[in-house]
C-alpha positions in Angstrom: 0.0 0.0 0.0 1.3 3.4 -0.9 1.2 6.7 1.0 0.1 9.8 -0.9 0.7 13.4 0.2 -1.4 16.4 -0.6 0.7 18.8 -2.7 -1.2 21.8 -1.2 -1.1 21.2 2.5 1.1 18.2 3.1 -1.6 15.9 4.6 -0.5 12.2 4.1 -3.2 9.6 3.3 -2.1 6.3 4.8 -4.1 3.3 3.8 -3.4 1.6 7.1 -5.3 4.4 8.9 -7.9 5.2 6.2 -10.0 8.4 6.8 -12.6 7.2 9.3 -14.0 10.7 9.9 -15.0 10.7 6.2 -16.2 7.1 6.1 -13.0 5.6 4.6 -12.1 2.3 6.3 -8.6 1.2 7.3 -6.9 -0.8 4.6 -8.4 1.3 1.7 -5.8 2.0 -1.0 -5.6 5.5 -2.3 -6.6 4.2 -5.8 -9.8 2.8 -4.3 -10.9 6.1 -2.7 -14.1 7.5 -4.2 -13.5 9.9 -7.1 -15.1 12.8 -5.1 -12.9 12.2 -2.0 -11.1 15.3 -0.9 -8.2 16.1 1.5 -9.7 16.3 5.0 -7.5 19.3 5.8 -7.7 21.6 2.8 -10.3 20.1 0.5 -7.9 19.4 -2.4 -9.0 16.7 -4.9 -7.3 13.4 -5.5 -5.5 14.9 -8.4 -3.6 17.1 -6.0 -2.0 14.1 -4.3 1.3 12.5 -5.2 2.7 9.1 -4.2 5.5 9.6 -1.6 6.1 6.0 -0.3 4.9 2.5 -0.7 5.6 -1.3 -0.6 7.1 -1.1 -4.1 9.9 1.1 -2.7 11.0 -1.6 -0.3 11.0 -4.4 -2.9 13.0 -2.3 -5.4 15.9 -2.3 -3.0 16.4 -6.0 -2.8 
C-alpha cells in the first residue's frame, strides 16, 4: 500500500489508517478512494496528491 501526500497542505493519506472521519475504512488503498474524496485538511481533490512512499519502494531495494 502506498502513502500519498497532498501537494497543497502536506496531509498524508495512509491506507493503514484510512480516513474514518469521512467514512473511509482502514486498509483502503488510495486508488480505491471515491472519485469525489477530498483532502480532509484543505479540501484538495485526489488529483492534488502524489505518491510519496509504498511497498514497491522496499522491494525495489532487494
